C-alpha positions in Angstrom: -84.9 52.5 -1.9 -85.4 50.6 -5.1 -88.9 50.7 -6.4 -91.0 50.3 -9.6 -94.4 51.9 -10.2 -97.1 49.7 -11.5 -100.5 51.1 -12.1 -99.6 54.1 -10.2 -98.6 52.0 -7.0 -94.9 52.4 -5.9 -93.6 48.8 -5.1 -90.3 48.1 -3.3 -87.8 45.5 -4.0 -84.3 44.3 -3.4 -81.9 43.5 -6.2 -79.0 41.7 -4.6 -76.0 39.7 -6.0 -74.8 38.6 -9.4 -75.3 35.5 -11.6 -78.6 33.7 -12.4 -81.6 35.8 -11.5 -83.8 34.4 -8.8 -87.1 36.1 -8.1 -88.6 35.1 -4.8 -92.0 36.0 -3.3 -92.2 36.3 0.5 -94.9 34.4 2.9 -98.0 36.0 4.4 -97.9 38.5 6.0 -94.1 39.1 6.0 -91.9 41.1 3.5 -88.8 40.6 1.5 -86.5 40.6 4.2 -87.8 37.1 5.1 -85.0 36.0 2.7 -82.1 37.8 4.3 -80.5 34.5 5.3 -80.5 33.1 1.5 -79.2 36.6 0.4 -76.3 36.6 2.9 -75.2 33.1 2.0 -75.9 33.0 -1.8 -75.9 36.5 -3.2 -72.2 35.9 -4.3 -73.5 33.3 -6.9 -77.0 34.4 -7.6 -79.0 37.5 -8.2 -81.8 37.8 -5.7 -85.0 39.9 -7.0 -87.0 40.1 -3.9 -90.4 42.1 -4.0 -92.4 43.3 -1.2 -95.9 42.3 -2.2 -98.5 45.2 -2.4 -99.1 46.7 1.2 -96.2 44.6 2.8 -92.9 45.9 3.6 -92.2 49.2 2.0 -94.7 48.6 -1.0 -97.9 50.8 -1.2 -101.2 49.2 -1.2 -103.5 49.0 -4.0 -107.3 48.9 -3.9 -109.4 45.7 -3.6 -108.3 42.1 -2.8 -104.4 41.6 -3.5 -105.0 38.6 -6.0 -102.2 36.3 -6.9 -102.3 37.4 -10.5 -102.1 40.9 -9.4 -98.8 39.9 -7.4 -97.4 37.9 -10.5 -98.2 40.9 -12.8 -96.4 43.3 -10.5 -93.4 40.8 -10.5 -93.4 40.6 -14.4 -93.4 44.5 -14.5 -90.5 44.5 -12.2 -88.5 42.1 -14.5 -89.3 44.1 -17.6 -88.1 47.3 -15.8 -85.1 45.4 -14.9 -84.7 43.9 -18.4 -84.6 40.5 -17.3 -86.1 38.1 -19.9 -86.4 35.1 -17.5 -85.7 34.1 -13.9 -86.0 31.3 -11.5 -89.2 32.0 -9.7 -90.1 30.7 -6.5 -91.8 31.7 -3.1 -93.0 30.5 0.3 -96.6 29.8 1.2 -98.5 32.7 -0.3 -95.3 33.4 -2.3 -95.8 29.8 -3.8 -99.2 30.9 -4.9 -97.9 33.9 -6.4 -95.1 31.8 -8.3 -97.9 29.5 -9.7 -99.9 32.6 -10.8 -96.7 34.0 -12.6 -96.5 30.8 -14.3 -100.1 30.9 -15.5 -99.5 34.5 -16.6 -96.2 33.8 -18.6 -94.5 30.3 -18.4 -91.8 31.6 -20.7 -90.4 33.7 -18.3 -89.7 30.9 -15.6 -86.4 29.3 -16.0 -86.9 27.1 -13.0 -89.7 26.9 -10.4 -89.0 26.7 -6.5 -92.2 26.1 -4.5 -91.7 26.3 -0.7 -94.1 25.2 2.2 -97.2 25.8 -0.3 -99.9 24.0 -2.0 -101.5 23.8 -5.4 -105.1 23.4 -4.4 -107.6 26.2 -4.0 -109.3 27.1 -0.7 -112.6 25.1 -0.2 -115.7 26.9 1.2 -114.8 26.7 4.7 -111.2 27.8 4.0 -112.5 30.9 2.2 -114.9 31.7 5.0 -112.0 31.5 7.4 -109.9 34.0 5.5 -112.9 36.3 5.4 -113.2 36.1 9.3 -109.3 36.9 9.5 -109.6 39.7 7.1 -112.5 41.2 9.0 -110.6 40.8 12.4 -107.6 42.4 11.1 -109.5 45.5 9.8 -111.5 45.7 13.4 -108.4 44.7 15.7 -105.4 45.1 14.0 -102.8 42.3 13.3 -102.2 41.1 17.0 -105.0 38.4 16.9 -103.3 37.0 13.7 -99.9 37.0 15.4 -101.4 35.0 18.5 -103.4 32.5 16.2 -101.1 32.1 13.2 -97.3 32.2 14.6 -97.6 29.1 16.7 -98.5 27.3 13.3 -95.6 28.8 11.3 -92.5 28.3 13.4 -91.8 24.6 14.7 -89.6 25.9 17.3 -92.3 28.1 18.9 -93.2 32.0 19.1 -90.5 32.4 21.7 -87.7 31.1 19.8 -85.2 33.5 18.0 -86.9 32.8 14.8 -90.3 32.9 16.1 -89.5 36.4 17.5 -88.1 37.6 14.0 -91.3 36.3 12.3 -93.5 38.1 15.0 -91.7 41.5 14.5 -92.3 41.1 10.6 -96.0 40.1 11.3 -96.4 43.3 13.7 -95.2 45.6 11.1 -97.8 44.4 8.4 -100.5 46.9 7.5 -104.0 45.5 8.7 -105.4 46.6 5.5 -102.8 44.8 3.4 -103.3 41.6 5.6 -107.2 41.6 4.8 -106.5 42.5 1.2 -104.2 39.6 1.1 -106.4 37.1 2.8 -109.0 37.9 0.3 -106.9 37.7 -2.6 -105.7 34.2 -1.4 -109.3 33.1 -1.1 -109.9 34.0 -4.7 -106.9 32.0 -6.1 -107.7 29.1 -8.5 -106.6 25.5 -8.4 -103.1 25.5 -10.1 -102.5 21.7 -10.4 -103.2 22.1 -14.1 -100.5 24.7 -14.7 -98.1 22.6 -12.7 -98.8 19.4 -14.8 -98.0 21.5 -18.0 -94.8 23.0 -16.7 -91.8 21.4 -18.4 -89.1 23.3 -16.8 -86.9 22.3 -13.7 -88.6 22.6 -10.5 -87.8 22.1 -6.8 -90.4 21.4 -4.2 -89.3 22.2 -0.6 -91.3 21.5 2.6 -90.5 21.7 6.4 -90.8 18.4 8.0 -93.1 19.9 10.7 -95.1 22.1 8.4 -98.5 22.3 10.0 -100.0 24.5 7.6 -99.1 22.7 4.2 -97.9 19.5 5.2 -95.5 17.1 3.5 -98.3 15.4 1.7 -99.2 18.8 0.0 -95.6 19.0 -1.1 -95.7 15.5 -2.4 -98.7 16.2 -4.6 -97.2 19.1 -6.2 -93.9 17.3 -6.9 -95.8 14.5 -8.5 -97.5 16.9 -10.8 -94.2 18.2 -12.3 -92.3 16.0 -14.5 -88.8 15.5 -13.0 -89.4 17.7 -9.8 -87.1 17.3 -6.9 -88.7 17.1 -3.4 -86.8 18.2 -0.4 -87.8 17.8 3.3 -86.2 20.1 5.5 -85.7 18.5 9.0 -86.5 20.6 12.2 -88.5 23.3 10.1 -92.2 24.1 10.1 -93.9 26.4 7.6 -91.2 28.8 7.2 -88.2 26.5 6.4 -86.1 29.1 4.7 -86.0 31.1 8.0 -86.2 28.2 10.7 -83.3 26.0 9.1 -81.7 28.5 6.9 -78.6 26.5 6.5 -80.3 23.3 5.2 -82.5 25.2 3.1 -79.7 27.1 1.4 -77.8 23.9 0.9 -80.8 22.5 -1.1 -81.6 25.8 -2.9 -78.0 26.2 -3.9 -77.7 22.7 -5.3 -80.7 23.3 -7.4 -79.8 26.6 -8.6 -76.2 25.4 -9.6 -77.6 22.5 -11.6 -79.3 25.3 -13.9 -77.8 26.8 -17.1 -76.6 30.2 -16.3 
């Protein structure tokens, strides 16, 4: 098992393939295996670095809220350990928040940006309150209430579809304390529109056509902030477009990555 230890916390990651390094952050409350379809299709041409966020997958949990800046700092430490100066950086949903946090931490490490089914805006007061309620519920009752309420919003084809069952299994494997810490960390994230507006590198914004969590308008807003950003809408997908429509997603990602200098 590949791990890097940051501040005494062992963090698991995958390092698969060869070529241009591509660091991808998974969505909440999943883990790095959410990108299995991308690895299978594209690791012959690209080197995928896939961390499990603190507390998820096989990574250990730290203390306090899992802030997006903490996830970004963990990833930068991982790149240092792998002696990778810069990488394409991207993520889905919460992983997009972490990508923008990494851009804020050290834009010089970002060769290209891939933002998938996410948003640049911070939570409003009501959104922060909902996250705290969800965090407390996870601590009190485990992750099953989250599965029941969130899963139907994540997958357009529904919880009983093959991808719905795959996502449900990943959600049920999540640690309740990690779920609470991540919810509280997301509630603390800043608005990132200023960071995107300053980013001068190549960028790809992807959104599922039926994303009910961060709809197409959110993606259009992000793409409009970044000079020259490409916007791709994935037909037939909800909030987890890389898992729900992997062939369409992979084609879009491959085109973007192939256009970048090696």
